[in-house]
N, CA, C and O of each residue as an XYZ file, in Angstrom:
880
protein
N     139.244    194.366      7.970
C     138.540    195.716      8.270
C     137.576    195.464      9.441
O     137.617    196.119     10.482
N     136.716    194.479      9.202
C     135.699    194.288     10.216
C     136.164    193.705     11.543
O     135.561    193.910     12.596
N     137.356    192.909     11.429
C     137.959    192.238     12.574
C     138.619    193.360     13.298
O     138.514    193.382     14.524
N     139.305    194.321     12.670
C     139.946    195.488     13.372
C     138.958    196.410     14.050
O     139.250    196.918     15.133
N     137.786    196.652     13.450
C     136.616    197.415     13.939
C     136.216    196.900     15.221
O     136.150    197.610     16.225
N     135.912    195.493     15.196
C     135.396    194.783     16.410
C     136.312    194.811     17.530
O     135.928    194.845     18.699
N     137.668    194.795     17.127
C     138.692    194.657     18.155
C     138.772    196.059     18.829
O     138.946    196.145     20.045
N     138.650    197.104     18.074
C     138.593    198.430     18.617
C     137.391    198.644     19.470
O     137.479    199.292     20.512
N     136.240    198.107     19.052
C     134.994    198.276     19.895
C     135.195    197.411     21.139
O     134.770    197.803     22.225
N     135.780    196.339     21.020
C     135.911    195.572     22.253
C     136.800    196.240     23.317
O     136.471    196.235     24.504
N     137.901    196.799     22.886
C     138.829    197.713     23.700
C     138.197    198.720     24.372
O     138.398    198.918     25.571
N     137.286    199.518     23.563
C     136.648    200.608     24.102
C     135.591    200.255     25.155
O     135.476    200.919     26.186
N     134.789    199.150     24.861
C     133.768    198.633     25.767
C     134.401    198.229     27.111
O     133.876    198.477     28.197
N     135.593    197.573     26.948
C     136.444    197.082     28.090
C     136.812    198.254     28.957
O     136.583    198.209     30.166
N     137.305    199.175     28.461
C     137.820    200.282     29.303
C     136.610    201.103     29.958
O     136.706    201.588     31.086
N     135.458    201.222     29.160
C     134.421    201.866     29.721
C     133.759    201.008     30.882
O     133.340    201.573     31.891
N     133.676    199.657     30.723
C     133.108    198.857     31.814
C     134.153    198.883     33.065
O     133.767    198.888     34.234
N     135.468    198.898     32.693
C     136.432    198.958     33.898
C     136.285    200.333     34.657
O     136.299    200.381     35.887
N     136.150    201.398     33.894
C     136.062    202.600     34.613
C     134.776    202.752     35.451
O     134.800    203.430     36.478
N     133.625    202.118     35.022
C     132.410    202.054     35.762
C     132.578    201.139     36.984
O     132.064    201.423     38.066
N     133.314    200.029     36.783
C     133.473    199.057     37.899
C     134.399    199.661     39.117
O     134.178    199.389     40.297
N     135.367    200.440     38.714
C     136.346    201.013     39.675
C     135.611    202.159     40.367
O     135.881    202.408     41.542
N     134.672    202.889     39.684
C     133.918    203.870     40.381
C     132.992    203.353     41.307
O     132.796    203.907     42.389
N     132.356    202.230     40.922
C     131.474    201.551     41.856
C     132.294    200.944     43.100
O     131.761    200.857     44.206
N     133.465    200.576     42.892
C     134.235    200.034     44.031
C     134.658    201.153     45.029
O     134.732    200.966     46.244
N     134.931    202.351     44.399
C     135.259    203.458     45.354
C     134.071    203.805     46.167
O     134.217    204.176     47.332
N     132.789    203.696     45.564
C     131.614    204.118     46.362
C     131.242    203.064     47.397
O     130.975    203.363     48.561
N     131.237    201.883     46.950
C     130.645    200.654     47.730
C     131.654    199.796     48.351
O     131.348    199.141     49.347
N     132.949    199.734     47.802
C     133.858    198.863     48.295
C     133.795    197.407     47.666
O     134.546    196.506     48.039
N     132.780    197.248     46.628
C     132.611    196.000     46.003
C     133.374    195.908     44.744
O     133.241    196.873     43.991
N     134.084    195.026     44.388
C     134.845    194.780     43.089
C     134.051    194.379     41.895
O     132.853    194.111     41.983
N     134.733    194.338     40.756
C     134.110    193.847     39.458
C     133.721    192.499     39.675
O     132.663    192.118     39.175
N     134.502    191.622     40.427
C     134.193    190.251     40.651
C     132.912    190.064     41.294
O     132.182    189.151     40.907
N     132.525    190.912     42.336
C     131.372    190.983     42.939
C     130.174    191.195     42.003
O     129.193    190.452     41.997
N     130.322    192.209     41.255
C     129.260    192.513     40.126
C     129.054    191.424     39.129
O     127.945    191.135     38.680
N     130.193    190.820     38.793
C     129.989    189.696     37.869
C     129.275    188.541     38.428
O     128.455    187.921     37.751
N     129.561    188.225     39.655
C     128.804    187.207     40.395
C     127.301    187.426     40.461
O     126.490    186.545     40.175
N     126.975    188.657     40.857
C     125.670    189.019     40.959
C     124.911    188.939     39.639
O     123.758    188.509     39.616
N     125.579    189.372     38.480
C     125.032    189.203     37.228
C     124.826    187.749     36.792
O     123.868    187.406     36.100
N     125.823    186.868     37.255
C     125.740    185.556     36.891
C     124.444    184.924     37.644
O     123.771    184.038     37.118
N     124.177    185.435     38.857
C     123.086    184.751     39.597
C     121.732    185.260     38.858
O     120.779    184.504     38.669
N     121.749    186.629     38.459
C     120.685    187.085     37.645
C     120.371    186.309     36.396
O     119.200    186.102     36.078
N     121.403    185.865     35.667
C     121.239    185.207     34.493
C     120.818    183.765     34.847
O     120.082    183.140     34.084
N     121.236    183.282     35.891
C     120.753    181.924     36.228
C     119.156    181.921     36.431
O     118.384    181.116     35.910
N     118.842    182.891     37.218
C     117.297    183.161     37.345
C     116.530    183.232     36.155
O     115.518    182.558     35.964
N     117.075    184.160     35.247
C     116.532    184.377     33.908
C     116.465    183.178     33.148
O     115.452    182.978     32.479
N     117.472    182.280     33.150
C     117.618    180.975     32.392
C     116.509    180.027     32.937
O     115.829    179.406     32.119
N     116.305    179.891     34.168
C     115.398    178.910     34.659
C     113.948    179.359     34.485
O     113.056    178.521     34.356
N     113.690    180.748     34.480
C     112.410    181.171     34.151
C     112.104    180.946     32.715
O     111.030    180.453     32.371
N     113.041    181.304     31.856
C     112.894    180.971     30.390
C     112.689    179.602     30.124
O     111.860    179.292     29.269
N     113.368    178.674     30.777
C     113.108    177.238     30.534
C     111.829    176.816     31.086
O     111.284    175.836     30.578
N     111.231    177.472     32.138
C     109.978    177.004     32.634
C     108.851    177.409     31.563
O     107.887    176.682     31.323
N     109.070    178.592     30.977
C     108.119    179.003     29.913
C     108.297    178.099     28.672
O     107.275    177.800     28.054
N     109.387    177.675     28.282
C     109.520    176.634     27.240
C     108.923    175.340     27.557
O     108.341    174.655     26.716
N     109.084    174.996     28.848
C     108.586    173.807     29.250
C     107.015    173.699     29.269
O     106.433    172.638     29.046
N     106.396    174.849     29.546
C     105.013    174.888     29.691
C     104.289    174.835     28.348
O     103.118    174.467     28.269
N     105.024    175.218     27.278
C     104.302    175.236     25.886
C     104.848    174.222     24.944
O     104.487    174.203     23.767
N     105.782    173.305     25.472
C     106.385    172.358     24.586
C     105.792    170.929     24.625
O     104.998    170.572     25.495
N     106.201    170.195     23.694
C     105.784    168.816     23.575
C     106.425    168.000     24.656
O     107.265    168.524     25.388
N     106.050    166.656     24.806
C     106.649    165.879     25.822
C     108.031    165.577     25.547
O     108.801    165.556     26.507
N     108.508    165.318     24.281
C     109.959    165.119     24.088
C     110.842    166.308     24.372
O     111.974    166.179     24.837
N     110.231    167.601     24.046
C     110.981    168.766     24.362
C     111.029    169.043     25.943
O     112.002    169.618     26.431
N     110.031    168.649     26.662
C     109.976    168.911     28.032
C     110.916    167.864     28.668
O     111.522    168.214     29.681
N     111.079    166.792     28.252
C     111.984    165.892     28.777
C     113.431    166.365     28.553
O     114.243    166.262     29.472
N     113.744    166.830     27.477
C     115.006    167.408     27.075
C     115.452    168.617     27.958
O     116.550    168.757     28.495
N     114.413    169.435     27.998
C     114.614    170.707     28.830
C     114.791    170.445     30.362
O     115.548    171.160     31.018
N     114.097    169.427     30.923
C     114.034    169.020     32.304
C     115.538    168.471     32.510
O     116.222    168.910     33.435
N     116.005    167.546     31.661
C     117.308    166.959     31.950
C     118.434    167.918     31.730
O     119.463    167.826     32.400
N     118.266    168.883     30.766
C     119.305    169.883     30.503
C     119.286    170.865     31.790
O     120.349    171.212     32.305
N     118.214    171.235     32.217
C     118.176    172.186     33.364
C     118.880    171.447     34.639
O     119.668    172.058     35.361
N     118.578    170.267     34.826
C     119.120    169.475     35.874
C     120.630    169.322     35.801
O     121.292    169.342     36.838
N     121.182    169.173     34.634
C     122.645    169.137     34.351
C     123.107    170.436     34.544
O     124.163    170.482     35.175
N     122.613    171.578     34.173
C     123.016    172.904     34.395
C     123.149    173.242     35.808
O     124.152    173.790     36.264
N     122.023    172.876     36.570
C     122.078    173.051     37.941
C     123.239    172.256     38.879
O     123.874    172.738     39.817
N     123.307    171.049     38.396
C     124.499    170.364     38.904
C     125.921    170.902     38.612
O     126.859    170.813     39.403
N     125.971    171.451     37.427
C     127.349    172.073     37.054
C     127.479    173.394     37.858
O     128.587    173.750     38.260
N     126.459    174.064     38.077
C     126.480    175.326     38.939
C     126.875    174.955     40.359
O     127.722    175.646     40.924
N     126.358    173.980     40.940
C     126.824    173.503     42.213
C     128.228    173.195     42.451
O     128.811    173.367     43.521
N     128.754    172.707     41.328
C     130.118    172.340     41.333
C     131.183    173.494     41.048
O     132.369    173.315     41.325
N     130.723    174.675     40.490
C     131.460    175.668     40.003
C     131.200    176.961     40.767
O     131.892    177.270     41.737
N     130.145    177.748     40.299
C     129.776    179.031     40.755
C     129.288    178.942     42.284
O     129.684    179.782     43.092
N     128.466    177.963     42.641
C     127.876    177.947     43.949
C     128.946    177.332     45.054
O     128.737    177.374     46.267
N     129.961    176.835     44.530
C     130.884    176.056     45.445
C     131.928    177.002     46.127
O     132.226    176.906     47.317
N     132.477    177.958     45.235
C     133.546    178.848     45.760
C     132.869    180.128     46.178
O     132.020    180.646     45.452
N     133.218    180.636     47.306
C     132.596    182.012     47.877
C     133.323    183.130     46.931
O     134.347    182.984     46.265
N     132.464    184.333     47.070
C     133.094    185.497     46.321
C     134.348    185.951     46.882
O     135.215    186.376     46.119
N     134.535    185.911     48.100
C     135.749    186.372     48.704
C     137.015    185.731     48.070
O     137.987    186.439     47.807
N     137.008    184.429     47.830
C     138.124    183.786     47.184
C     138.476    184.389     45.883
O     139.651    184.639     45.616
N     137.494    184.637     45.048
C     137.783    185.375     43.654
C     138.275    186.690     43.985
O     139.240    187.117     43.350
N     137.737    187.405     44.909
C     138.223    188.918     45.180
C     139.491    188.876     45.711
O     140.272    189.740     45.313
N     139.936    187.947     46.643
C     141.264    187.914     47.176
C     142.356    187.627     46.111
O     143.444    188.203     46.101
N     141.956    186.652     45.187
C     142.748    186.265     44.117
C     143.079    187.613     43.128
O     144.192    187.815     42.643
N     142.021    188.405     42.943
C     142.260    189.552     42.186
C     143.087    190.612     42.845
O     143.896    191.256     42.177
N     142.909    190.837     44.213
C     143.644    191.656     45.051
C     145.196    191.411     44.962
O     146.070    192.266     44.818
N     145.346    189.982     45.087
C     146.834    189.614     45.053
C     147.500    189.891     43.724
O     148.654    190.318     43.686
N     146.771    189.649     42.601
C     147.274    189.974     41.277
C     147.521    191.465     41.135
O     148.535    191.919     40.607
N     146.579    192.169     41.614
C     146.831    193.770     41.506
C     147.968    194.162     42.348
O     148.754    195.035     41.979
N     148.084    193.530     43.494
C     149.330    193.936     44.365
C     150.650    193.571     43.734
O     151.682    194.190     43.989
N     150.588    192.542     42.900
C     151.873    192.169     42.188
C     152.116    193.111     40.906
O     153.214    193.128     40.351
N     151.150    193.807     40.514
C     151.298    194.759     39.454
C     151.026    193.929     38.109
O     151.611    194.285     37.087
N     150.192    192.882     38.083
C     149.895    191.994     36.905
C     148.625    192.462     36.364
O     147.760    192.869     37.139
N     148.441    192.442     35.166
C     147.124    192.709     34.499
C     146.225    191.403     34.420
O     146.681    190.269     34.567
N     145.020    191.668     34.193
C     144.135    190.505     34.000
C     144.268    189.716     32.876
O     143.905    190.212     31.809
N     144.766    188.452     32.884
C     144.938    187.680     31.698
C     143.706    187.525     30.779
O     143.830    187.271     29.580
N     142.506    187.689     31.391
C     141.275    187.487     30.589
C     141.098    188.750     29.389
O     140.351    188.700     28.411
N     141.876    189.708     29.720
C     141.787    190.903     28.668
C     142.156    190.291     27.276
O     141.494    190.573     26.277
N     143.171    189.494     27.239
C     143.647    188.978     25.904
C     143.055    187.548     25.668
O     142.755    187.194     24.528
N     142.901    186.789     26.671
C     142.552    185.299     26.491
C     141.055    185.286     26.135
O     140.686    184.525     25.241
N     140.214    186.031     26.733
C     138.817    186.056     26.222
C     138.420    187.049     25.274
O     137.221    187.309     25.165
N     139.321    187.671     24.535
C     138.839    188.661     23.592
C     137.951    188.181     22.493
O     136.929    188.781     22.162
N     138.398    187.018     21.908
C     137.514    186.503     20.860
C     136.192    186.133     21.291
O     135.227    186.255     20.535
N     136.077    185.618     22.649
C     134.773    185.209     23.149
C     133.781    186.470     23.416
O     132.563    186.435     23.243
N     134.567    187.645     23.894
C     133.722    188.724     23.970
C     133.259    189.452     22.705
O     132.179    190.037     22.628
N     134.186    189.368     21.695
C     133.737    189.915     20.375
C     132.597    189.002     19.768
O     131.747    189.503     19.032
N     132.589    187.745     20.063
C     131.628    186.922     19.495
C     130.268    187.279     20.146
O     129.256    187.338     19.448
N     130.236    187.522     21.495
C     128.972    187.832     22.125
C     128.516    189.327     21.842
O     127.321    189.618     21.885
N     129.451    190.227     21.563
C     129.121    191.503     21.214
C     128.568    191.476     19.847
O     127.603    192.195     19.587
N     129.068    190.744     18.990
C     128.556    190.631     17.601
C     127.156    189.974     17.617
O     126.263    190.341     16.853
N     127.014    189.011     18.502
C     125.717    188.277     18.641
C     124.638    189.210     19.124
O     123.486    189.202     18.692
N     125.104    190.014     20.052
C     124.112    191.079     20.735
C     123.667    192.059     19.663
O     122.486    192.402     19.599
N     124.575    192.512     18.829
C     124.213    193.585     17.886
C     123.315    192.896     16.681
O     122.400    193.531     16.156
N     123.620    191.655     16.315
C     122.915    191.163     15.191
C     121.540    190.542     15.619
O     120.609    190.409     14.825
N     121.494    190.225     16.755
C     120.096    189.703     17.307
C     119.042    190.763     17.795
O     117.851    190.518     17.987
N     119.635    191.930     17.960
C     118.786    192.995     18.524
C     117.585    193.375     17.430
O     116.451    193.620     17.841
N     117.852    193.401     16.261
C     116.837    193.875     15.353
C     115.837    192.614     15.197
O     114.646    192.878     15.364
N     116.165    191.323     14.909
C     115.285    190.386     14.766
C     114.422    190.169     16.126
O     113.231    189.859     16.087
N     115.059    190.342     17.191
C     114.235    190.080     18.490
C     113.196    191.065     18.691
O     112.103    190.760     19.167
N     113.516    192.267     18.332
C     112.478    193.490     18.459
C     111.337    193.259     17.468
O     110.168    193.490     17.776
N     111.707    192.793     16.261
C     110.780    192.577     15.135
C     109.839    191.411     15.586
O     108.621    191.585     15.532
N     110.344    190.266     16.014
C     109.502    189.321     16.535
C     108.596    189.562     17.606
O     107.476    189.055     17.678
N     109.161    190.445     18.546
C     108.327    190.708     19.872
C     107.253    191.710     19.446
O     106.121    191.565     19.906
N     107.508    192.687     18.628
C     106.514    193.610     18.186
C     105.454    193.003     17.220
O     104.280    193.336     17.383
N     105.754    192.219     16.324
C     104.835    191.741     15.333
C     104.181    190.464     15.777
O     102.972    190.309     15.603
N     104.975    189.480     16.381
C     104.371    188.160     16.706
C     104.079    188.012     18.264
O     103.477    187.061     18.761
N     104.573    189.043     18.921
C     104.355    189.006     20.414
C     104.806    187.786     21.127
O     104.109    187.301     22.018
N     106.088    187.200     20.730
C     106.667    186.053     21.228
C     107.706    186.505     22.314
O     108.745    187.053     21.947
N     107.458    186.295     23.592
C     108.319    186.683     24.605
C     109.454    185.766     24.812
O     110.462    186.130     25.417
N     109.332    184.758     24.394
C     110.317    183.674     24.508
C     111.731    184.010     23.975
O     112.766    183.667     24.546
N     111.669    184.731     22.794
C     112.952    185.121     22.218
C     113.555    186.322     23.097
O     114.770    186.520     23.125
N     112.694    187.071     23.774
C     113.279    188.221     24.675
C     114.114    187.465     25.812
O     115.226    187.877     26.142
N     113.580    186.446     26.337
C     114.407    185.820     27.389
C     115.687    185.269     26.973
O     116.680    185.329     27.698
N     115.687    184.741     25.839
C     117.038    184.220     25.269
C     117.934    185.371     24.938
O     119.137    185.275     25.180
N     117.423    186.474     24.390
C     118.296    187.608     24.058
C     118.783    188.238     25.366
O     119.919    188.711     25.361
N     118.073    188.295     26.455
C     118.497    188.841     27.654
C     119.578    188.004     28.299
O     120.470    188.547     28.951
N     119.522    186.705     28.133
C     120.589    185.841     28.622
C     121.954    186.170     27.715
O     123.054    186.080     28.261
N     121.859    186.510     26.472
C     123.097    186.800     25.722
C     123.624    188.145     26.224
O     124.847    188.276     26.249
N     122.882    189.129     26.614
C     123.284    190.381     27.034
C     123.917    190.282     28.426
O     124.927    190.942     28.675
N     123.351    189.469     29.354
C     123.929    189.196     30.677
C     125.291    188.529     30.658
O     126.214    188.839     31.411
N     125.331    187.601     29.744
C     126.517    186.804     29.612
C     127.686    187.695     29.061
O     128.837    187.550     29.471
N     127.324    188.659     28.077
C     128.289    189.648     27.586
C     128.812    190.534     28.723
O     130.013    190.687     28.946
N     127.859    191.085     29.400
C     128.258    191.943     30.611
C     129.092    191.216     31.586
O     129.953    191.874     32.169
N     128.960    189.850     31.876
C     129.689    189.145     32.784
C     131.161    189.009     32.289
O     132.130    189.210     33.021
N     131.238    188.642     30.955
C     132.470    188.517     30.362
C     133.332    189.844     30.490
O     134.506    189.796     30.858
N     132.732    190.954     30.188
C     133.529    192.168     30.369
C     133.900    192.595     31.819
O     134.910    193.247     32.087
N     132.982    192.162     32.728
C     133.412    192.495     34.098
C     134.411    191.564     34.539
O     135.248    192.007     35.326
N     134.489    190.398     34.199
C     135.501    189.480     34.538
C     136.949    189.800     33.930
O     137.983    189.327     34.402
N     136.902    190.604     32.896
C     138.156    190.925     32.261
C     138.732    192.210     32.895
O     139.819    192.601     32.471
N     138.113    192.897     33.860
C     138.561    194.175     34.391
C     139.585    193.886     35.554
O     139.709    192.791     36.103
N     140.258    194.958     35.833
C     141.175    195.012     36.933
C     140.595    195.846     38.135
O     140.242    197.010     37.948
N     140.501    195.264     39.335
C     140.047    196.143     40.301
C     141.149    197.032     40.906
O     142.335    196.841     40.640
N     140.706    198.052     41.761
C     141.651    198.830     42.469
C     142.142    198.081     43.632
O     141.690    196.961     43.868
N     143.077    198.649     44.409
C     143.624    198.027     45.636
C     142.529    198.150     46.676
O     141.646    199.006     46.620
N     142.642    197.251     47.614
C     141.685    197.093     48.772
C     141.387    198.581     49.422
O     142.356    199.248     49.786
N     140.262    199.020     49.547
C     139.978    200.310     50.226
C     138.678    200.275     50.756
O     137.812    199.544     50.275
N     138.453    201.131     51.863
C     137.054    201.302     52.360
C     136.157    201.998     51.509
O     136.541    202.845     50.702
N     134.788    201.612     51.691
C     133.815    202.234     50.946
C     133.598    203.733     51.290
O     133.496    204.112     52.457
N     133.531    204.569     50.223
C     133.286    206.050     50.459
C     132.027    206.284     51.098
O     131.989    207.178     51.944
N     130.859    205.553     50.805
C     129.554    205.643     51.292
C     129.506    205.426     52.768
O     128.811    206.138     53.492
N     130.269    204.407     53.236
C     130.443    203.986     54.628
C     131.137    205.158     55.413
O     130.691    205.564     56.486
N     132.235    205.664     54.820
C     132.850    206.774     55.459
C     132.078    207.969     55.682
O     132.139    208.594     56.741
N     131.265    208.341     54.592
C     130.342    209.447     54.711
C     129.282    209.269     55.727
O     128.926    210.204     56.444
N     128.777    208.092     55.799
C     127.783    207.832     56.835
C     128.360    207.870     58.244
O     127.688    208.289     59.187
N     129.591    207.435     58.380
C     130.156    207.497     59.691
C     130.507    208.910     60.131
O     130.336    209.241     61.304
N     130.960    209.692     59.289
C     131.181    211.209     59.623
C     129.922    211.867     59.972
O     129.850    212.648     60.921
N     128.835    211.539     59.153
C     127.481    212.193     59.435
C     126.968    211.813     60.682
O     126.358    212.695     61.286
N     127.078    210.573     61.284
C     126.697    210.220     62.493
C     127.468    210.827     63.610
O     126.919    211.186     64.652
N     128.838    210.946     63.372
C     129.742    211.717     64.329
C     129.275    213.130     64.588
O     129.233    213.608     65.722
N     128.937    213.759     63.524
C     128.582    215.175     63.599
C     127.234    215.338     64.371
O     127.075    216.266     65.165
N     126.310    214.446     64.123
C     125.003    214.656     64.806
C     124.916    214.065     66.140
O     123.838    214.070     66.736
N     126.028    213.526     66.682
C     126.035    213.125     68.138
C     126.079    214.360     69.015
O     126.858    215.283     68.778
N     125.107    214.362     70.178
C     125.033    215.490     71.077
C     126.284    215.668     71.948
O     126.977    214.686     72.215
N     126.604    216.937     72.415
C     127.679    217.156     73.471
C     127.413    216.483     74.752
O     126.256    216.440     75.169
N     128.372    215.959     75.408
C     128.238    215.318     76.781
C     128.436    216.094     77.880
O     128.207    215.583     78.977
N     128.910    217.516     77.804
C     129.108    218.545     78.833
C     127.899    219.075     79.252
O     127.102    219.403     78.373
N     127.531    219.260     80.685
C     126.387    219.986     80.953
C     126.702    221.535     80.970
O     127.588    222.038     81.660
N     125.866    222.219     80.123
C     125.967    223.700     79.985
C     124.718    224.275     80.514
O     123.634    223.693     80.464
N     124.926    225.514     81.055
C     123.767    226.309     81.513
C     123.078    226.800     80.424
O     123.399    226.624     79.248
N     121.974    227.517     80.896
C     121.021    228.217     79.877
C     121.643    229.240     78.982
O     121.242    229.386     77.827
N     122.756    230.054     79.564
C     123.421    231.059     78.913
C     124.748    230.486     78.460
O     125.652    231.309     78.313
N     124.986    229.364     78.243
C     126.080    228.781     77.741
C     127.278    228.691     78.731
O     128.381    228.372     78.289
N     127.094    228.975     80.123
C     128.139    228.962     81.145
C     127.923    227.730     81.973
O     126.802    227.362     82.326
N     129.119    227.059     82.290
C     129.085    225.871     83.220
C     128.680    226.162     84.527
O     129.210    227.074     85.161
N     127.641    225.352     85.060
C     127.085    225.633     86.393
C     127.861    224.697     87.408
O     128.219    223.558     87.107
N     128.085    225.283     88.633
C     128.774    224.537     89.745
C     127.872    224.720     90.953
O     127.611    225.793     91.497
N     127.393    223.399     91.323
C     126.476    223.298     92.491
C     125.294    224.195     92.258
O     124.864    224.733     93.278
N     124.739    224.441     91.244
C     123.587    225.304     91.140
C     123.782    226.835     91.184
O     122.804    227.575     91.074
N     124.977    227.300     91.336
C     125.424    228.666     91.605
C     126.390    229.181     90.397
O     127.486    228.663     90.180
N     125.908    230.157     89.710
C     126.801    230.551     88.658
C     128.098    231.204     89.169
O     128.214    231.560     90.342
N     129.088    231.353     88.229
C     130.435    231.928     88.751
C     130.413    233.326     89.052
O     131.276    233.821     89.776
N     129.442    234.028     88.524
C     129.308    235.546     88.823
C     128.917    235.703     90.262
O     129.543    236.469     90.994
N     127.800    234.931     90.728
C     127.222    235.028     92.047
C     128.294    234.660     93.106
O     128.408    235.279     94.164
N     129.059    233.628     92.755
C     130.138    233.116     93.656
C     131.231    234.287     93.890
O     131.700    234.496     95.009
N     131.566    234.964     92.852
C     132.538    236.034     92.917
C     132.026    237.282     93.700
O     132.828    237.962     94.340
N     130.822    237.561     93.659
C     130.214    238.603     94.427
C     130.218    238.382     95.958
O     130.580    239.217     96.786
N     129.747    237.095     96.222
C     129.807    236.779     97.703
C     131.149    236.703     98.290
O     131.324    236.884     99.494
N     132.131    236.430     97.445
C     133.585    236.460     98.088
C     133.979    237.776     98.192
O     134.755    237.975     99.127
N     133.659    238.832     97.461
C     134.021    240.265     97.549
C     133.427    240.817     98.853
O     134.044    241.581     99.595
N     132.093    240.340     99.090
C     131.371    240.963    100.264
C     132.020    240.365    101.523
O     132.057    241.108    102.503
N     132.498    239.222    101.629
C     133.084    238.611    102.810
C     134.471    239.305    103.034
O     134.808    239.642    104.169
N     135.291    239.522    101.918
C     136.556    240.256    102.276
C     136.367    241.562    102.811
O     137.055    241.983    103.741
N     135.335    242.316    102.186
C     135.098    243.758    102.855
C     134.812    243.684    104.080
O     135.433    244.430    104.837
N     133.843    242.813    104.612
C     133.493    242.738    105.987
C     134.605    242.540    106.929
O     134.708    243.258    107.923
N     135.460    241.581    106.658
C     136.704    241.280    107.272
C     137.590    242.403    107.480
O     138.139    242.551    108.572
N     137.788    243.267    106.452
C     138.637    244.383    106.458
C     138.161    245.415    107.448
O     138.936    246.035    108.177
N     136.790    245.579    107.442
C     136.122    246.494    108.392
C     136.297    246.229    109.851
O     136.496    247.125    110.673
N     136.219    245.039    110.117
C     136.372    244.576    111.513
C     137.820    244.779    111.920
O     138.040    245.118    113.082
N     138.828    244.605    111.078
C     140.196    244.775    111.612
C     140.435    246.338    111.717
O     141.158    246.691    112.649
N     139.940    247.288    110.914
C     140.098    248.616    111.164
C     139.409    249.225    112.409
O     139.918    250.180    112.996
N     138.145    248.614    112.836
C     137.571    249.010    114.111
C     138.375    248.591    115.201
O     138.491    249.342    116.169
N     138.984    247.416    115.171
C     139.843    246.926    116.285
C     141.034    247.798    116.507
O     141.842    247.526    117.395
């Protein structure tokens, strides 16, 4: 019963996150992979800040362990996340979508996503209680890491749309094109001027010249 409920909750959350990621892609041109990488970078920052707080108030043995552990995590990040550009992951996702294939992480990482969702729900009450009563912020940092990891797992399981230009960029281009001034010289009354003389004055001068020539021929 509980397993079926959590499976239903996982599917609903995954569909909701995928809808949000696709809407974000339509507006900005950035995929769910880009969002996942940005949240991963944010979680790395939170992790090292949290480790620094623990390091400041811990004993020598704990400080040594935290320092070595952070060094190992940083080395692992340089070999994985920081080594491959975002474009490589995005191109792989685009090729999979072009072939009509679904993201294998939807099924493969289902148990991991359910575990983190369950952990996020169960830890919410104790973390709030500890923060309100004991004012211990260290547990808030750990809980934030759990939430960021959960969000990254759901974003990585989504399927992006096909490659398309950003709607915001298209709107900005159209707005700039509309606001560009006209390049044709127009007179004060909206008529095109020719050598400083308007078309009406030129027509009157031509009529007077033709009348004078006709009078001279009659007199002759």
